C-alpha positions in Angstrom: 14.4 15.7 -13.9 15.8 12.6 -12.1 16.8 13.2 -8.5 19.9 11.2 -7.5 19.9 9.9 -3.9 23.2 9.1 -2.3 23.1 6.5 0.5 23.6 9.2 3.1 20.9 11.4 1.6 18.4 8.5 1.4 19.0 7.5 5.0 18.6 11.1 6.1 15.3 11.6 4.2 13.8 8.3 5.4 14.7 9.3 9.0 13.0 12.7 8.6 9.8 11.1 7.4 9.8 8.6 10.2 10.3 11.4 12.8 7.7 13.6 11.2 6.5 16.9 12.6 8.3 20.3 12.3 11.6 18.8 13.3 11.6 16.3 10.5 10.4 18.8 8.0 13.0 21.4 9.0 15.8 18.9 8.7 14.5 17.7 5.4 14.1 21.2 3.9 17.7 21.9 4.9 18.8 19.3 2.4 16.3 20.1 -0.4 16.5 23.2 -2.7 14.6 22.1 -5.8 11.2 23.7 -6.2 8.1 21.5 -5.9 5.8 21.5 -8.9 2.6 23.4 -8.1 -0.9 22.1 -8.3 -4.0 23.5 -10.1 -6.1 26.5 -9.5 -9.3 24.6 -9.9 -9.3 21.1 -8.2 -12.4 20.1 -10.0 -10.3 19.7 -13.2 -8.4 16.8 -11.6 -9.4 13.1 -12.3 -12.7 12.0 -10.8 -11.2 8.9 -9.2 -9.0 9.5 -6.1 -7.4 6.1 -6.6 -6.3 6.7 -10.2 -2.6 7.3 -9.7 -1.1 5.3 -12.5 -1.0 8.0 -15.2 0.6 10.4 -12.7 3.5 8.0 -11.8 6.6 7.2 -13.7 7.2 3.8 -15.4 10.3 1.7 -15.7 11.8 0.4 -18.9 9.2 -2.4 -19.0 6.2 -0.2 -18.5 5.7 -1.2 -14.9 4.3 1.6 -12.7 6.9 3.0 -10.2 5.4 4.0 -6.9 6.5 7.2 -5.2 9.4 6.6 -2.8 8.0 8.1 0.4 4.6 7.3 2.0 2.7 8.2 5.1 -0.5 6.6 6.3 -2.5 8.9 8.6 -5.3 7.2 10.5 -7.6 10.1 11.6 -10.5 10.6 13.9 -12.8 13.6 13.4 -12.9 16.1 16.2 -16.7 16.2 16.0 -18.9 13.4 17.3 -22.1 12.1 15.7 -23.0 12.9 12.1 -20.6 15.5 10.6 -22.0 19.0 10.2 -22.0 20.8 6.9 -19.4 23.1 8.3 -17.1 20.2 9.2 -17.7 18.7 5.8 -16.7 22.0 4.1 -13.5 22.2 6.2 -12.5 18.8 5.0 -13.0 19.8 1.4 -11.0 23.0 2.0 -8.2 21.1 3.5 -8.0 18.5 0.7 -8.3 21.3 -1.9 -5.3 22.9 -0.4 -3.3 19.8 -1.3 -4.6 20.0 -4.9 -3.6 23.6 -5.3 -0.3 23.3 -3.6 1.2 20.2 -5.3 1.1 18.8 -8.8 -0.7 15.5 -8.9 2.4 13.4 -9.6 5.2 11.5 -7.9 7.3 14.6 -8.2 4.5 16.5 -6.3 1.9 14.6 -4.3 -0.4 11.7 -4.8 -2.9 11.0 -2.1 -6.4 9.6 -1.3 -8.7 9.6 1.6 -10.8 6.6 2.6 -13.5 6.0 5.2 -14.0 3.0 7.6 -17.2 1.1 8.4 -16.8 2.8 11.9 -17.1 6.2 10.2 -20.4 5.2 8.7 -21.7 4.0 12.0 -22.0 7.7 12.9 -25.1 7.6 10.6 -26.3 4.2 12.1 -26.0 2.4 8.7 -23.5 1.3 6.0 -22.7 2.9 2.7 -25.3 2.0 0.1 -24.3 -0.7 -2.5 -20.8 -1.0 -1.2 -19.2 -4.2 0.1 -17.5 -2.7 3.2 -17.6 -5.0 6.2 -15.7 -4.4 9.4 -12.1 -5.8 9.2 -11.7 -9.4 10.6 -9.2 -12.1 11.1 -8.4 -13.8 7.8 -6.6 -16.9 9.1 -6.6 -19.0 12.2 -3.1 -18.1 13.0 -3.4 -14.3 13.1 -4.6 -12.0 15.9 -4.5 -8.4 14.4 -5.6 -5.1 15.7 -8.2 -3.4 13.6 -8.3 0.2 12.4 -11.6 1.7 13.6 -10.6 5.4 13.2 -12.8 7.4 10.9 -10.5 7.8 7.9 -7.2 7.0 6.3 -5.3 9.7 4.5 -2.5 8.1 2.4 0.2 10.6 1.2 2.9 9.6 -1.3 5.7 11.5 -3.1 9.2 11.0 -4.4 9.9 14.1 -2.2 10.2 13.4 1.6 9.8 17.1 2.2 6.4 17.1 0.4 4.8 14.3 2.5 6.0 16.0 5.7 5.0 19.5 4.7 1.5 18.3 3.6 1.0 16.5 6.9 2.2 19.5 8.9 -0.2 21.8 6.9 -3.2 19.6 7.7 -2.4 18.4 11.2 0.5 20.3 12.6 2.0 23.7 12.9 2.7 24.3 9.3 1.7 27.7 8.1 1.9 27.0 4.3 2.0 24.1 1.8 4.3 24.9 -1.1 3.7 28.6 -0.5 -0.1 28.4 -0.1 -1.7 29.2 3.3 -2.4 26.0 5.3 -5.9 24.8 6.0 -6.3 22.5 9.0 -8.1 19.2 8.7 -10.8 19.0 11.4 -9.5 15.8 13.0 -6.7 14.2 15.0 -4.1 11.7 13.7 -4.6 8.7 16.1 -2.1 6.5 14.3 0.8 7.4 11.9 2.7 4.9 9.7 5.5 5.5 7.2 6.7 3.6 4.2 9.2 3.6 1.4 10.0 1.7 -1.8 12.7 2.0 -4.3 15.9 0.5 -5.6 18.6 0.6 -2.9 16.4 1.7 -0.1 15.9 -1.8 1.5 19.6 -2.7 1.3 20.6 0.6 2.9 18.2 0.0 5.8 18.8 -3.7 6.4 21.2 -3.1 9.3 18.9 -0.6 11.0 16.0 -2.8 12.0 15.0 -6.0 13.9 14.1 -9.0 11.8 17.0 -8.9 9.3 20.2 -10.8 10.1 23.4 -8.8 10.0 24.8 -11.1 7.3 21.7 -11.0 5.1 22.6 -10.0 1.5 19.7 -7.8 0.6 20.4 -6.9 -3.1 21.2 -3.3 -3.8 18.9 -3.5 -6.8 15.9 -4.8 -4.8 13.0 -2.5 -4.1 11.7 -4.7 -1.2 13.3 -6.3 1.9 12.8 -9.8 0.6 15.2 -9.2 -2.2 12.9 -9.2 -5.2 10.8 -6.7 -7.1 7.0 -6.7 -7.3 4.2 -4.7 -8.8 4.6 -6.0 -12.3 2.1 -4.4 -14.7 0.9 -7.8 -16.0 0.0 -8.9 -12.4 -2.0 -5.8 -11.5 -5.6 -4.9 -12.3 -6.3 -1.8 -14.2 -7.6 1.1 -12.1 -10.8 1.0 -14.2 -11.3 -2.6 -13.2 -11.2 -1.9 -9.5 -13.6 1.1 -9.8 -17.1 0.6 -8.4 -19.4 0.5 -11.5 -22.7 1.5 -10.2 -24.7 2.7 -7.2 -24.3 6.0 -5.3 -20.5 5.4 -4.9 -19.8 4.7 -8.5 -16.3 6.0 -9.4 -14.9 5.0 -6.0 -13.2 1.8 -4.9 -12.6 -0.2 -1.7 -9.2 -0.4 0.0 -7.8 -2.9 2.4 -4.6 -2.1 4.3 -2.7 -4.7 6.3 0.6 -4.2 8.1 2.9 -7.2 8.2 5.9 -7.7 10.4 8.6 -9.6 8.6 11.0 -12.2 10.0 13.7 -12.0 7.4 16.3 -13.7 9.6 14.3 -16.8 8.8 13.9 -15.8 5.1 17.6 -15.3 4.5 18.5 -18.2 6.9 16.2 -20.8 5.5 16.6 -20.2 1.7 19.0 -19.9 -1.1 18.0 -17.9 -4.2 16.1 -20.9 -5.8 14.2 -21.6 -2.6 13.2 -18.0 -2.4 11.9 -18.0 -6.0 10.0 -21.3 -5.3 8.3 -19.8 -2.2 7.7 -16.3 -3.4 6.8 -16.9 -7.0 6.1 -20.5 -8.0 7.6 -24.0 -8.0 7.8 -23.7 -11.8 9.8 -20.4 -11.8 13.0 -21.8 -10.3 15.7 -21.0 -12.8 13.6 -18.5 -14.7 14.0 -15.5 -12.3 17.4 -13.9 -12.1 18.6 -11.6 -9.4 15.8 -9.4 -8.1 13.5 -10.4 -11.0 14.3 -7.6 -13.4 14.5 -10.1 -16.3 10.8 -11.0 -16.1 9.8 -7.7 -17.6 6.2 -6.7 -16.9 4.9 -10.1 -15.7 6.0 -12.6 -13.1 5.1 -15.3 -15.5 2.7 -17.3 -13.3 0.4 -19.1 -15.7 -2.5 -21.5 -15.3 -0.2 -24.5 -15.3 1.3 -23.1 -12.1 -1.9 -23.2 -10.1 -4.2 -25.7 -11.7 -2.6 -28.7 -9.9 -1.4 -27.1 -6.7 -1.5 -30.4 -4.7 0.6 -32.2 -7.3 3.1 -29.3 -7.4 3.3 -29.3 -3.7 3.9 -33.0 -3.5 6.5 -32.9 -6.2 8.5 -29.9 -4.8 7.9 -29.9 -1.1 6.7 -26.3 -1.1 4.2 -24.0 -2.8 4.7 -20.5 -4.1 3.0 -17.3 -2.7 2.0 -16.0 -6.1 1.2 -19.5 -7.3 -1.4 -20.1 -4.6 -3.3 -16.9 -5.1 -3.2 -16.6 -8.9 -6.5 -18.3 -9.6 -8.4 -16.4 -6.9 -6.9 -13.1 -8.3 -8.3 -13.7 -11.8 -11.9 -13.5 -13.0 -13.5 -15.8 -15.5 -11.9 -13.9 -18.4 -8.5 -14.0 -16.8 -8.4 -10.4 -15.7 -6.5 -9.5 -12.5 -8.9 -8.4 -9.8 -6.8 -6.1 -7.5 -4.3 -3.3 -7.5 -1.6 -3.6 -4.9 0.6 -0.7 -3.7 2.7 -2.2 -1.0 5.7 -0.4 0.6 8.3 -1.3 3.1 8.6 0.2 6.6 11.0 0.5 9.5 8.4 1.9 11.9 9.4 1.2 15.5 12.7 -0.3 14.3 11.1 -3.4 12.9 11.1 -4.6 9.3 7.5 -4.4 8.2 5.3 -4.1 5.1 2.3 -1.9 4.6 0.1 -3.6 2.0 -2.8 -1.5 0.5 -5.0 -3.4 -1.9 -7.7 -1.8 -4.1 -10.7 -3.8 -5.4 -14.4 -3.2 -6.1 -15.4 -5.2 -3.1 -13.6 -6.1 0.1 -14.8 -9.7 -0.3 -12.5 -9.9 -3.4 -9.5 -9.3 -1.2 -10.8 -11.7 1.4 -11.2 -14.5 -1.2 -7.6 -14.0 -2.4 -6.3 -13.9 1.2 -8.1 -17.2 1.8 -6.3 -18.7 -1.2 -3.1 -17.6 0.4 -3.8 -20.0 3.3 -3.9 -22.9 0.9 -6.0 -25.0 3.3 -6.7 -27.7 0.7 -3.0 -28.1 0.0 -2.2 -28.3 3.8 -4.8 -31.0 4.3 -3.5 -33.1 1.4 0.2 -32.6 1.5 2.3 -33.7 4.5 5.2 -31.4 3.6 3.0 -28.3 3.6 1.9 -26.9 6.9 0.0 -23.8 7.9 3.2 -21.7 8.0 5.9 -24.1 6.7 6.7 -24.5 3.0 3.5 -22.6 2.4 4.6 -19.6 0.3 5.9 -16.8 2.6 3.6 -17.4 5.6 6.5 -18.5 7.8 8.1 -15.1 7.3 5.2 -12.6 7.8 3.0 -11.8 10.8 -0.2 -9.7 10.6 -0.2 -6.8 13.0 -3.3 -4.9 11.9 -6.0 -4.6 9.3 -8.4 -2.0 8.1 -11.2 -1.6 5.4 -11.9 1.6 3.7 -14.2 3.1 1.1 -12.3 5.5 -1.2 -15.0 7.5 -2.8 -14.8 9.6 -5.9 -13.2 13.1 -5.7 -16.7 14.7 -5.6 -17.7 12.6 -2.6 -14.4 12.7 -0.7 -15.3 15.2 2.0 -17.2 13.1 4.7 -19.6 11.2 2.4 -23.1 10.4 3.6 -24.2 6.7 3.3 -26.4 7.5 0.4 -23.5 9.1 -1.5 -25.1 12.6 -1.4 -22.8 15.6 -1.2 
């Protein structure tokens, strides 16, 4: 069944998620009367990969995966110091199993994953075996981010605002039940909480609520993101199997990098007409090919080897270089396969236009290589018109606020994994 969101309803639900807690949940429940699909009696029957969401999400008319509309990112520290006890590990499993039993694994119910930081594994005095999981670091000369060093990240997502709020309250608040099932508290404290959203009409509706977007900006009603274009095309995403760790004690898991970007969309809408936006966001060769928010491209943005094989020549000819164009080569392996899955969502946390950008890949170094390509240092050194943040994709319009690296283990290992992967 398709839920129709009026502008007033969408605004209200977004505000409820941002507020959180019992107040947000109570307000949200007052507007919601449809039952939430229930989960499973036996959580072991669910997919082995926590990060395998795609089969549980809807798709659009082109087969592109449609992310759930509402997201919360809960950065959690365990209440217990040192190596977690078996009792604490069981409490984590019980809490996560509650979510599995309470909510169907779908956008209509709840999709979620839990990942662990390098700082968590420092409790054992080592790193997870055979996993590329370094501490987060600066990935350009012009950023100065904070780093997430909490123990874990719990990412909750649903088309239902009341579901993400109720799940959070059941784990970390005063909630007594989750979809009618008795709540089980997670043995930790939420040290940082972020919220996100994505969906047609949602950015346009929120454009006048936040700093960083001019009052006269024409954010298209059809756009899913503040910059006025769609993203997440199936042809530009890796398969979930590709980003899954193949071997070692954490086979079946993946790594996750999450960066929060503050957006300066007054500049974006002030500097650029539609063609300039296409040139800087997609590619110098895509001008004239992408209509409106990009719905006409189908399931692929259309960036091809010709777009990125001669970047310096393209930059000299056009006086700019595209965001997707710069990174396309680094985000493909020798066989041409895309290397990452991106699940970015907008945010109005603290009244500022922002973007939470989770990326999944087998190794964190893969993300770092692609991010290095985004800097386009070779083009900057050879092309006078291209500077570190000027005419260089979208770098002029985004500012890194924080970064974090996480191991998202398999479902079997999700409850406080040991560095050797044993359970």
